N, C-alpha and C positions, 0 to 999 in steps of 0.2 A: 586762516583761509581753508585749511583742511576740515576743521570743525564745521565751518559754514557749508562746505560741500556735503558733508555727512548729514547735516540738518536738512538741507535742500533735497538730498536723495531720499531721506525718510519721508519728508512731506510728499515727494513725488510718488513713492510706493503707496503710501496711505491713500492718496488721491486716486491712484490706479485701482486699488482694491475696492474703494468705495464705488467707483464707476462700474467695475465688474459686478459688484453686488447688486447695484441698482438696475443694471441691464440684464444680467443673467438670471438672478434668482426668481424674478416674477415670471420669466418666460420658460424656465427649465422645468422639466418633469420633476415633481417632488421626490420621486424615488431616486433619480439620478443626483439631485441636489443633496439628498441624505447621504448617498454613498460618497460624494465629494467631501462633505463635511467630516464623515467618518475617516476618510483618508487623511485629512489634515490633523485630526485629533490623534490618530495612530502615529503619524509622523512625529508629533510632539512627544509622545510616549517613547517611541523607539530611539529618537536622537538623544533624549534625556537619559534613558537607561544606557545607551551606548557610552555615555560619559563615565558611568560607573563600571559597567561590565567590560566594555571594549577598551577604552583609553586608560582606565586605572587598573584593569585586570582583576576586579572583584567579581563576585557572583551573587547578585541580589535577585531574589524572586519574590519580592514583596512590593513591587511597584503599584499593584492594584490597591494596596492599603493606603498609600500616599494619595492615589487618585481619589479614593473614597473620602479621605479627609478633606481634600480640596473641594470636591463636589458637594458634599453635605454642608460644609462651612459656608461656601459662597451662596448656596441655595437658601440656607437659613438666614443669611444676612439680607439678601434681596427680598425674601418673603416676609420676614418680620420687621426688619428695620427700614427696608427700601421705601415703602409707602410713607412712612413718617418723615424720612429724609426728603422725599420728593415734595411733601407738603411744606416743609420749612425752607426749602431752597426757592428763592424767588427768581427762578430761571425757566426758560421754555423747556418743555418735556424732551424735545429732540436733543437737548444738551445735557439735561440733568439725569435722564435715564442711563446714557452711556457712562456717566460719572459713577452712578450707583453700581452699575454692572462691573466696571473695571475695579472699583473699590472692593466689591465682593470677590472678584477673582484674585486680586492681590492678597486679600485676607486669607482666602482659602489656600493659596500658594504658600504664604508665610507660615501658616499653621502646619502645613504639610512639611515644609522645610524644617520647622522646629521639631516635628515628630522624627524627621530624618536625623536631626542632631541628637535627639534623645536616644534613639536606637543605635546611632552610629558610634557615639563615644564609648559605650561599654562593649559593643559587639565587633567593631572593626579592628580590634586587635586579633580577631579570629581570621582564619584564612580558609579558602576553598569551600568544601562541603559544609563545614561547621557554620560559616557565614551564611550560606544559602539556607540552612535549617533555621537559623535565627530570624532571618528576614521573612521566610515563609511563615514562621509562627507569629511574627509581628503583624503581618498582613491579616491573618485569621483573627488575632486578638482585636484589631481595629474593627473588623467586620462584626464580630460578636458584640463588641461594646456598642456599636451603632444600633444593633438590633434591639438593645434594651433602653434606648433613649426615645421616649414617647413623643417628645416635642418635635422630632424630625421624622415621625412616622413609625419608628420601630420596625416590627416585622411587616407592617402594612406597606411600607415604602413612603417616601416623601413625594406627595403630589401637589399639583397646582403651583409648581415653580414657574416664575415669570419667564416667558420666552424672549430672552435677550440675544441669544447666540444667533449669528448670521454668518454668511460667507465672508463678509468683511472681517469680522473678529477672528474667525478661524484662520484665514490667510495671514492676518496680521501677527497673531501669536505664533503661527507656525514659522514664519520668517524670523521672528524675534528669537525663537528657540534655536533655530539653525545658526543665526548670526552670533548669538552669545556663546554657544558651545564651540563653534568654529574659532572665534577669536580667542576663547580661553585655551583651546587645544594648541593653537599656534603661537601662544604667548610663552613667556618664561615659565609661568606656572604649568603650562601644558607639557613642557619638557619634563617637569617633575612628575606629573601624572604618568607619563609614558615610562619614566624610569622606575616607578613603582610597579608598573605592569611587567616590565622586562626582567627586573631582578630586585626584589624588595630589600634583600640583605645588602647588596652592593649600593643601593640608593641610601640606606641608612648609614653605611660606612662613609659615603660622601657627604654626610651631614644633612641629608633631606629628612625632614620630619614626615615620615610616611603615614603615620596615623592622622596627622592634621590634613594631609592632602586627600586621604581616603574619605575622611569625614566631610571635607569641602565638596568633593565630587558627589557624595551622598546627599548633602543638603541641597545642592544646585539641581541634581536630578529629581529629588523629591518636590522641589518647588514647582518645576515645570509639569510634573505629574499631577500636582494639585490644580494647576491652571487647566490641564486637559480634562480633569474631572469636573471642574466648574463649567467649562464649555459644553461638555456632554449633558450635564444636568439642565442647563438653561436652553438646550436645544430640544431634548426629549420632554421637558417639563415634568419629569418624573425620575426619581432615583430609588433604587432598591439594592440591597446588599448582594443580591444574586449577580449583579453586574460587576462585582468587585471581588470575585472568588480568586483562588490561586490559579484557576484556569486562565483568567484574564492576564495574570502575571506571566504565565508560561507563553501565552500568545505574544506578548511584547518581547520576551526573551527570544522567542523563535524569529521575530522580525530582525532582531540585532544579529543573531547567529547567521540567519540566511543572507542578510546583506553584507556581512563582514564585520568581525569584531575590530573596531577601530576605524571604520569608514562611515562618515556621515552620509555621503552619497549612497552607500549601500543600504543604510537604515531607511533612507527616504524611499528608495526603490522597493525594498522588501516590504515596507509598510503599505505601499500602494498595491503591490502584488498580492499580499495576504489579505487585504481588504477586498479586492476585486475578485479574487479566485473563488471564494464561496458563492459569490453572486453569479459568476460566469457558469459555475457548475450546478446552479439551481435547477436547470431543466432535467437533470438526471435524478432528481428527487432523493429517494432513499439511499442512493449510492454516492451522493454528493460528497459527504465527508470521507468516504472510502477513497474516492479518486483524489481528493484533497490531500489525504495522508500519503497516498502512494506517490504523488507528484513531489511532495516535500522530501520523502525518503530518497527518491531518485536524484533529486537535486543535491542533497547533502552527500550522497555517495559519489556523484560525479564532480561536485565542487565543495569539498568539505571545509575550505577556508572561507566560504561564502561567495557571493556574486562578485564583490569588489575586493575581498580580502581586507588589506589595510590601506588600499589605494583610494584616491578620490577622483571624481570626474575632472578632467582637465581639457581645456580647449585645444591644447597641443595634440590630443588624440585625434580630433577632427582634422587638424592641419596635416597630420601625418597621413590619415586616410585619403584626403583629397590630393596630397602631393604624390602618393603611390598611384592613385588612379590617373593623375595627370602624366606621370612618368610611363605608366603602361600604355596610355593612349598615344604618347609621343613615340614609344618604342614600336607600337603597331604601325 
């Protein structure tokens, strides 16, 4: 019965996202729609990286590399193989195109996860700054490697990528990322992730295979980063390695730190804030990034643990607020 409820809830959400896409996208200003889609993609990146940096206590700054693998792989699949598959499938285009798109995203995410496994097994025995250096180097290796593959554009960039990404797909994969990470964190395995973060030596003494859990977090985080890269490429219809430099990795790390290391709610809020803030400050033109940096510095000084710390949004907070207001009103 519980499984049936979950399936019905999934169908309900998908239907809601489809209605929102059909009603909002055609009527919304393209600029605002683009910002909304960027917010969703950044939430996927921040929540997936929080699994590695926040909940497992590692320090990865190579998320842009996994994003690049997923983006270029899914774009190559839909560009080269997509038309052939559509010709062989005797199905209406409204059904076959989403199948090709989802297959490309899953392929990109899988290859990104495999790359996470390759870099994770030898390097996750390292800790702290050493791990950060290895992941940073991995991201740059991926970027330079892509620059030398002419089939996906090389230094020119990969253009004419089919535009499959819409608000429906971004909302769907954003919710999927949040649900998967949340369920994982609050499961038995999630307790093991947290034990690795709190005290790796004590976790090993209790019989927890810390290397396995660190690699698992790395693989899952890399998978969703690859999905985010595929969504971005199929929205912009163009990919270039300049979009996946170490600066992009630092931006995602900043979202995790600002929201709170170990808070999914914090990652969501910080991703939205750091996506909107540069646009809000756009009227100040040349001083935009200066104000952006100053605001971040002030926030980290006043709230070093992040906006939410390790806490999550809870409906009990709202109940407490309303109960206090009610008590104050009755007292008055």
